C-alpha positions as a Python dict, from the first residue, in 0.01 Angstrom:
ca = {
    (1, 'M'): (0, 0, 0),
    (2, 'S'): (363, 159, 42),
    (3, 'T'): (471, 492, 178),
    (4, 'L'): (728, 742, 66),
    (5, 'L'): (801, 1003, 313),
    (6, 'P'): (981, 1333, 190),
    (7, 'F'): (1235, 1490, 440),
    (8, 'K'): (1475, 1784, 501),
    (9, 'A'): (1780, 1654, 382),
    (10, 'V'): (2165, 1780, 471),
    (11, 'R'): (2339, 1802, 132),
    (12, 'P'): (2675, 1958, 3),
    (13, 'V'): (2687, 2337, -130),
    (14, 'A'): (2644, 2254, -521),
    (15, 'D'): (3006, 2421, -602),
    (16, 'K'): (3168, 2104, -365),
    (17, 'V'): (2923, 1847, -450),
    (18, 'A'): (3173, 1653, -667),
    (19, 'L'): (3452, 1722, -414),
    (20, 'V'): (3250, 1612, -129),
    (21, 'T'): (3100, 1254, -195),
    (22, 'C'): (3252, 959, -224),
    (23, 'R'): (3232, 592, -272),
    (24, 'N'): (3134, 289, -47),
    (25, 'Y'): (3440, 331, 226),
    (26, 'D'): (3513, -53, 167),
    (27, 'D'): (3610, 25, -211),
    (28, 'Y'): (3896, 251, -136),
    (29, 'S'): (4221, 52, -151),
    (30, 'P'): (4501, 163, 113),
    (31, 'A'): (4643, 389, -130),
    (32, 'E'): (4339, 513, -241),
    (33, 'L'): (4167, 646, 95),
    (34, 'A'): (4540, 796, 190),
    (35, 'A'): (4542, 997, -167),
    (36, 'W'): (4208, 1109, -101),
    (37, 'L'): (4266, 1232, 260),
    (38, 'N'): (4580, 1360, 206),
    (39, 'F'): (4459, 1594, -154),
    (40, 'N'): (4087, 1618, -81),
    (41, 'P'): (3980, 1867, 238),
    (42, 'Y'): (3649, 1857, 120),
    (43, 'S'): (3587, 1459, 54),
    (44, 'F'): (3333, 1292, 280),
    (45, 'L'): (3586, 992, 391),
    (46, 'H'): (3725, 1279, 627),
    (47, 'V'): (3347, 1279, 808),
    (48, 'I'): (3367, 871, 821),
    (49, 'N'): (3734, 775, 874),
    (50, 'P'): (3698, 826, 1213),
    (51, 'A'): (3524, 517, 1246),
    (52, 'Y'): (3793, 329, 1096),
    (53, 'M'): (4118, 498, 1158),
    (54, 'Y'): (4314, 312, 1472),
    (55, 'A'): (4032, 95, 1506),
    (56, 'Q'): (4199, -164, 1774),
    (57, 'K'): (4325, 144, 1979),
    (58, 'I'): (4011, 342, 2069),
    (59, 'T'): (3669, 206, 2171),
    (60, 'L'): (3372, 257, 1929),
    (61, 'D'): (3214, 497, 2155),
    (62, 'K'): (3501, 715, 2059),
    (63, 'R'): (3538, 648, 1709),
    (64, 'F'): (3176, 709, 1633),
    (65, 'K'): (3181, 1047, 1862),
    (66, 'G'): (3460, 1146, 1611),
    (67, 'V'): (3228, 1088, 1328),
    (68, 'A'): (2969, 1304, 1474),
    (69, 'H'): (3209, 1592, 1505),
    (70, 'K'): (3348, 1573, 1225),
    (71, 'Y'): (3009, 1585, 1021),
    (72, 'Q'): (2929, 1901, 1239),
    (73, 'D'): (3273, 2061, 1146),
    (74, 'F'): (3167, 1987, 766),
    (75, 'K'): (2824, 2188, 813),
    (76, 'E'): (3003, 2491, 1069),
    (77, 'D'): (3254, 2520, 742),
    (78, 'G'): (2948, 2543, 516),
    (79, 'I'): (3028, 2254, 318),
    (80, 'F'): (2682, 2106, 410),
    (81, 'V'): (2341, 2278, 403),
    (82, 'S'): (2011, 2186, 548),
    (83, 'E'): (1674, 2199, 319),
    (84, 'D'): (1426, 2435, 469),
    (85, 'T'): (1129, 2196, 369),
    (86, 'P'): (1103, 1816, 332),
    (87, 'A'): (1178, 1676, -21),
    (88, 'L'): (1130, 1406, -240),
    (89, 'Y'): (1480, 1356, -479),
    (90, 'L'): (1544, 1223, -849),
    (91, 'Y'): (1894, 1094, -874),
    (92, 'E'): (2045, 972, -1205),
    (93, 'I'): (2363, 751, -1224),
    (94, 'Q'): (2539, 763, -1554),
    (95, 'T'): (2794, 480, -1587),
    (96, 'K'): (2973, 326, -1896),
    (97, 'N'): (2704, 91, -1963),
    (98, 'Q'): (2418, 194, -1835),
    (99, 'T'): (2199, 432, -1691),
    (100, 'F'): (1999, 441, -1333),
    (101, 'T'): (1714, 653, -1192),
    (102, 'G'): (1533, 625, -892),
    (103, 'I'): (1375, 849, -650),
    (104, 'V'): (1519, 912, -274),
    (105, 'G'): (1278, 919, -8),
    (106, 'G'): (1159, 798, 349),
    (107, 'T'): (1018, 415, 410),
    (108, 'L'): (847, 324, 715),
    (109, 'I'): (1018, 106, 949),
    (110, 'E'): (646, -5, 1024),
    (111, 'E'): (624, -139, 686),
    (112, 'Y'): (915, -343, 712),
    (113, 'K'): (816, -510, 968),
    (114, 'K'): (508, -563, 812),
    (115, 'E'): (703, -722, 525),
    (116, 'V'): (517, -443, 311),
    (117, 'I'): (919, -423, 222),
    (118, 'K'): (1051, -754, 184),
    (119, 'K'): (1380, -888, 229),
    (120, 'H'): (1622, -1179, 52),
    (121, 'E'): (1935, -1198, 253),
    (122, 'D'): (2031, -1255, 605),
    (123, 'T'): (2218, -1042, 819),
    (124, 'L'): (2480, -1085, 1075),
    (125, 'Q'): (2339, -960, 1429),
    (126, 'Y'): (2703, -820, 1518),
    (127, 'R'): (2703, -569, 1235),
    (128, 'V'): (2364, -490, 1289),
    (129, 'E'): (2398, -382, 1655),
    (130, 'L'): (2742, -204, 1522),
    (131, 'F'): (2544, -1, 1259),
    (132, 'K'): (2272, 55, 1533),
    (133, 'D'): (2509, 198, 1772),
    (134, 'Y'): (2680, 428, 1447),
    (135, 'L'): (2362, 581, 1400),
    (136, 'H'): (2287, 598, 1742),
    (137, 'Q'): (2591, 794, 1824),
    (138, 'T'): (2646, 996, 1489),
    (139, 'G'): (2306, 1098, 1428),
    (140, 'F'): (2291, 1021, 1029),
    (141, 'N'): (2300, 778, 765),
    (142, 'T'): (2386, 872, 405),
    (143, 'E'): (2399, 565, 265),
    (144, 'P'): (1982, 471, 180),
    (145, 'V'): (1836, 88, 149),
    (146, 'L'): (1809, 15, -269),
    (147, 'I'): (1426, -96, -316),
    (148, 'T'): (1308, -189, -627),
    (149, 'Y'): (964, -176, -727),
    (150, 'P'): (754, -307, -1025),
    (151, 'D'): (760, -92, -1320),
    (152, 'R'): (495, 194, -1380),
    (153, 'E'): (432, 344, -1681),
    (154, 'A'): (281, 677, -1491),
    (155, 'L'): (636, 676, -1293),
    (156, 'N'): (855, 620, -1599),
    (157, 'S'): (670, 889, -1800),
    (158, 'W'): (683, 1161, -1507),
    (159, 'I'): (1060, 1075, -1489),
    (160, 'D'): (1097, 1101, -1828),
    (161, 'Q'): (966, 1476, -1814),
    (162, 'K'): (1099, 1576, -1460),
    (163, 'K'): (1470, 1542, -1615),
    (164, 'Q'): (1414, 1810, -1846),
    (165, 'E'): (1380, 2042, -1590),
    (166, 'A'): (1705, 2220, -1477),
    (167, 'P'): (1837, 1986, -1156),
    (168, 'L'): (2046, 2071, -828),
    (169, 'Y'): (2335, 1890, -932),
    (170, 'H'): (2489, 1742, -1278),
    (171, 'F'): (2859, 1622, -1175),
    (172, 'S'): (3108, 1349, -1267),
    (173, 'T'): (3343, 1167, -1068),
    (174, 'T'): (3682, 1031, -1107),
    (175, 'N'): (3550, 729, -1181),
    (176, 'K'): (3368, 865, -1463),
    (177, 'E'): (3019, 813, -1395),
    (178, 'K'): (2796, 1146, -1403),
    (179, 'H'): (2571, 1195, -1112),
    (180, 'T'): (2252, 1418, -1172),
    (181, 'L'): (1985, 1499, -862),
    (182, 'W'): (1669, 1696, -890),
    (183, 'R'): (1471, 1824, -601),
    (184, 'I'): (1116, 1714, -556),
    (185, 'D'): (972, 1998, -329),
    (186, 'R'): (626, 2097, -508),
    (187, 'P'): (354, 1985, -265),
    (188, 'E'): (142, 1846, -591),
    (189, 'E'): (412, 1661, -720),
    (190, 'I'): (508, 1467, -351),
    (191, 'Q'): (152, 1380, -335),
    (192, 'W'): (176, 1208, -639),
    (193, 'I'): (427, 1020, -605),
    (194, 'Q'): (303, 909, -292),
    (195, 'T'): (-47, 804, -454),
    (196, 'Q'): (185, 612, -712),
    (197, 'F'): (353, 443, -440),
    (198, 'E'): (18, 356, -251),
    (199, 'A'): (-61, 161, -541),
    (200, 'I'): (229, -60, -484),
    (201, 'P'): (165, -349, -252),
    (202, 'E'): (528, -448, -191),
    (203, 'L'): (838, -329, -215),
    (204, 'Y'): (1166, -553, -208),
    (205, 'I'): (1521, -413, -101),
    (206, 'A'): (1815, -514, -339),
    (207, 'D'): (2123, -381, -156),
    (208, 'G'): (2099, -252, 190),
    (209, 'H'): (1972, -533, 452),
    (210, 'H'): (2175, -496, 726),
    (211, 'R'): (2094, -96, 740),
    (212, 'S'): (1722, -145, 720),
    (213, 'A'): (1779, -425, 1032),
    (214, 'S'): (2012, -130, 1223),
    (215, 'A'): (1713, 143, 1174),
    (216, 'E'): (1456, -94, 1272),
    (217, 'L'): (1675, -241, 1594),
    (218, 'L'): (1743, 146, 1662),
    (219, 'Y'): (1329, 258, 1649),
    (220, 'D'): (1287, -18, 1865),
    (221, 'E'): (1571, 72, 2160),
    (222, 'V'): (1479, 484, 2127),
    (223, 'G'): (1101, 539, 1945),
    (224, 'D'): (1044, 832, 1787),
    (225, 'E'): (884, 1024, 2056),
    (226, 'H'): (1204, 1206, 2101),
    (227, 'H'): (1357, 1103, 1763),
    (228, 'P'): (1075, 1159, 1471),
    (229, 'N'): (1289, 1071, 1185),
    (230, 'V'): (1374, 757, 1337),
    (231, 'N'): (1055, 598, 1227),
    (232, 'A'): (1181, 567, 877),
    (233, 'F'): (1506, 518, 694),
    (234, 'M'): (1649, 664, 381),
    (235, 'S'): (1581, 447, 51),
    (236, 'F'): (1657, 468, -317),
    (237, 'L'): (1355, 325, -488),
    (238, 'I'): (1437, 237, -796),
    (239, 'A'): (1209, 1, -1109),
    (240, 'E'): (1286, -346, -1087),
    (241, 'S'): (1389, -352, -1443),
    (242, 'N'): (1644, -62, -1389),
    (243, 'V'): (1830, -232, -1149),
    (244, 'K'): (2178, -438, -1287),
    (245, 'I'): (2241, -754, -1078),
    (246, 'Y'): (2603, -945, -1081),
    (247, 'E'): (2695, -1292, -949),
    (248, 'F'): (2983, -1301, -676),
    (249, 'N'): (3217, -1540, -792),
    (250, 'R'): (3435, -1745, -513),
    (251, 'I'): (3779, -1796, -515),
    (252, 'I'): (3912, -2080, -266),
    (253, 'R'): (4266, -2127, -91),
    (254, 'D'): (4285, -2489, -131),
    (255, 'L'): (4133, -2826, -175),
    (256, 'N'): (4096, -2985, 115),
    (257, 'G'): (4357, -3227, 110),
    (258, 'H'): (4242, -3351, -225),
    (259, 'S'): (4479, -3384, -530),
    (260, 'R'): (4355, -3238, -815),
    (261, 'E'): (4229, -3588, -991),
    (262, 'A'): (4040, -3712, -669),
    (263, 'F'): (3854, -3311, -682),
    (264, 'L'): (3753, -3349, -1010),
    (265, 'E'): (3628, -3706, -997),
    (266, 'A'): (3394, -3626, -677),
    (267, 'L'): (3285, -3282, -876),
    (268, 'E'): (3168, -3556, -1174),
    (269, 'A'): (2929, -3706, -884),
    (270, 'H'): (2654, -3421, -962),
    (271, 'F'): (2817, -3225, -1236),
    (272, 'I'): (2911, -3255, -1609),
    (273, 'L'): (3233, -3180, -1690),
    (274, 'K'): (3377, -2992, -2004),
    (275, 'P'): (3739, -2874, -1980),
    (276, 'K'): (3790, -2551, -2207),
    (277, 'G'): (4132, -2495, -2181),
    (278, 'Q'): (4263, -2145, -2164),
    (279, 'E'): (3931, -2018, -2264),
    (280, 'L'): (3787, -1732, -2035),
    (281, 'W'): (3465, -1901, -2019),
    (282, 'K'): (3143, -1797, -1793),
    (283, 'P'): (2857, -1951, -1763),
    (284, 'Q'): (2603, -1860, -2024),
    (285, 'D'): (2237, -2025, -1823),
    (286, 'K'): (2132, -2116, -1490),
    (287, 'F'): (2238, -2445, -1347),
    (288, 'E'): (2584, -2380, -1528),
    (289, 'F'): (2928, -2301, -1353),
    (290, 'G'): (3286, -2206, -1458),
    (291, 'M'): (3586, -2331, -1233),
    (292, 'Y'): (3954, -2204, -1301),
    (293, 'L'): (4168, -2462, -1147),
    (294, 'D'): (4575, -2549, -1188),
    (295, 'G'): (4588, -2317, -1526),
    (296, 'N'): (4240, -2440, -1692),
    (297, 'F'): (3915, -2336, -1724),
    (298, 'Y'): (3656, -2588, -1705),
    (299, 'A'): (3209, -2585, -1728),
    (300, 'L'): (2994, -2753, -1521),
    (301, 'F'): (2665, -2845, -1605),
    (302, 'Y'): (2478, -2951, -1303),
    (303, 'K'): (2290, -3307, -1324),
    (304, 'Q'): (1948, -3180, -1164),
    (305, 'E'): (1884, -3511, -1030),
    (306, 'H'): (1576, -3296, -828),
    (307, 'P'): (1414, -3149, -1099),
    (308, 'N'): (1119, -3064, -857),
    (309, 'A'): (1367, -2933, -556),
    (310, 'G'): (1206, -2596, -426),
    (311, 'L'): (1324, -2234, -506),
    (312, 'L'): (1650, -2241, -281),
    (313, 'E'): (1776, -2584, -326),
    (314, 'N'): (1759, -2498, -718),
    (315, 'L'): (1954, -2152, -694),
    (316, 'D'): (2287, -2181, -816),
    (317, 'A'): (2480, -2025, -565),
    (318, 'Q'): (2313, -2354, -273),
    (319, 'I'): (2390, -2563, -557),
    (320, 'L'): (2744, -2519, -551),
    (321, 'Y'): (2749, -2476, -149),
    (322, 'D'): (2554, -2822, -151),
    (323, 'Y'): (2744, -2977, -381),
    (324, 'V'): (3113, -2841, -362),
    (325, 'L'): (3192, -2595, -100),
    (326, 'H'): (3038, -2788, 198),
    (327, 'P'): (3086, -3150, 135),
    (328, 'I'): (3418, -3136, -93),
    (329, 'L'): (3573, -2857, 24),
    (330, 'G'): (3471, -2859, 366),
    (331, 'I'): (3355, -2478, 382),
    (332, 'E'): (3056, -2444, 650),
    (333, 'D'): (3047, -2108, 730),
    (334, 'L'): (3019, -1885, 377),
    (335, 'R'): (3028, -1546, 576),
    (336, 'N'): (3349, -1624, 812),
    (337, 'D'): (3553, -1890, 665),
    (338, 'E'): (3887, -1711, 586),
    (339, 'R'): (3940, -2008, 288),
    (340, 'I'): (3670, -1846, 37),
    (341, 'E'): (3672, -1483, -62),
    (342, 'Y'): (3439, -1335, -318),
    (343, 'L'): (3520, -1132, -640),
    (344, 'P'): (3210, -932, -796),
    (345, 'G'): (3099, -1055, -1160),
    (346, 'K'): (3164, -730, -1293),
    (347, 'Q'): (3516, -780, -1256),
    (348, 'S'): (3728, -963, -1526),
    (349, 'L'): (3739, -1306, -1536),
    (350, 'L'): (4118, -1235, -1572),
    (351, 'T'): (4110, -1095, -1222),
    (352, 'L'): (4003, -1445, -1079),
    (353, 'K'): (4265, -1612, -1342),
    (354, 'E'): (4543, -1363, -1180),
    (355, 'L'): (4449, -1458, -785),
    (356, 'V'): (4429, -1831, -892),
    (357, 'D'): (4783, -1827, -1044),
    (358, 'E'): (4957, -1641, -832),
    (359, 'G'): (4890, -1918, -584),
    (360, 'E'): (4697, -1799, -269),
    (361, 'F'): (4438, -1932, -399),
    (362, 'E'): (4370, -2309, -558),
    (363, 'V'): (4020, -2286, -739),
    (364, 'G'): (3780, -2031, -853),
    (365, 'F'): (3415, -2077, -959),
    (366, 'M'): (3199, -1839, -1151),
    (367, 'L'): (2851, -1838, -1142),
    (368, 'Y'): (2541, -1770, -1372),
    (369, 'P'): (2387, -1409, -1202),
    (370, 'S'): (2011, -1461, -1061),
    (371, 'D'): (1731, -1206, -1196),
    (372, 'I'): (1485, -990, -1038),
    (373, 'A'): (1258, -1252, -1050),
    (374, 'E'): (1360, -1511, -848),
    (375, 'I'): (1499, -1271, -616),
    (376, 'K'): (1172, -1160, -541),
    (377, 'A'): (1008, -1540, -560),
    (378, 'L'): (1274, -1605, -271),
    (379, 'A'): (1146, -1281, -57),
    (380, 'D'): (775, -1368, -99),
    (381, 'Q'): (864, -1751, 69),
    (382, 'K'): (1057, -1555, 339),
    (383, 'L'): (1342, -1796, 206),
    (384, 'I'): (1703, -1634, 268),
    (385, 'M'): (1969, -1674, -13),
    (386, 'P'): (2320, -1782, 122),
    (387, 'P'): (2574, -1459, 161),
    (388, 'K'): (2726, -1342, -155),
    (389, 'S'): (2450, -1406, -369),
    (390, 'T'): (2424, -1107, -532),
    (391, 'Y'): (2625, -780, -623),
    (392, 'I'): (2339, -513, -684),
    (393, 'E'): (2394, -177, -893),
    (394, 'P'): (2306, 108, -895),
    (395, 'K'): (2566, 191, -578),
    (396, 'F'): (2469, 555, -395),
    (397, 'R'): (2727, 800, -303),
    (398, 'S'): (2791, 851, 15),
    (399, 'G'): (2785, 1219, 135),
    (400, 'L'): (2515, 1293, -156),
    (401, 'L'): (2231, 1328, 70),
    (402, 'V'): (2219, 1291, 432),
    (403, 'Y'): (1932, 1181, 665),
    (404, 'E'): (1931, 1306, 1035),
    (405, 'L'): (1815, 1109, 1317),
}
């Protein structure tokens, strides 16, 4: 049984919502960030920027307090308004190729602890601690955890009907997306949606493993006696058929002392290699890998010497680590080794090619994306995927809805 809680959101006033909301802070290049901060006084980047500015010069405590103060400034200046009554929200994101629609509400940390809400990625403890401190000092969160649920005909029909109503917001962004938000505040509507989710035995985290783990840590630390909203975290719940899963491709700075010929020979122990020349080749199925090396593309077909291997051993990202990245290229720590970097699969292969051609990286690997069934099966068995195994959309805009603790 899954519980969905309405909450009193803080949100931008309607005439400024397109100016306030922003992408994830890390998505901006330094030049983009400077431009937004210089020319858009309403951008939510002004609120979260103190957490990043002068990172080496001031303490974390001061940085997080700077975020809290700037957030209060936005509220006092009338850029943000607070809801009077708890509500859920229906949120739609239209990109060039796809439309994503889901429900925003609170999900209980107790259900996360009991694995009603399941995870498939590991977390770094220092990042969990850092974001826990951020939540504690700032008193709010604006980036929900992306959670998938099994498709339900009744929910799909209700969503289609709700979309016929006048929205709270409808706006476009500079990355050519359209965003629409509806408020769900009628008690009978909220209760009906809650009943629908109560019939769902398990939910699955798609994106936001660190945010959920940080919320749990804060809850354990402060309890909810004096912080009533700490018992839940804001989530964006979306039908599993409506998420888009991309791979993360890998680029490596060197061949770990191997010559090109020795490296190719080492690969042939576990893969069938087919040269593709200048063809921008991507894997077409599971157990297939693309590689770009020395100006040429290759198709790598895993020999599957262990057909009865477990779920994790048959995961493409794990196969690449077990037979290439670790034994041949000497990369042990996928999170922290500076010799490896990751590119979301939605980026053009030309980006990977250019990075290798420029000489900073020597080889690139392309993977085939996992599907939702594989992710759920791993979560059900409490198995953890290697870091950067999936890049999942949609991505929520910061500053659209604020969950105050």
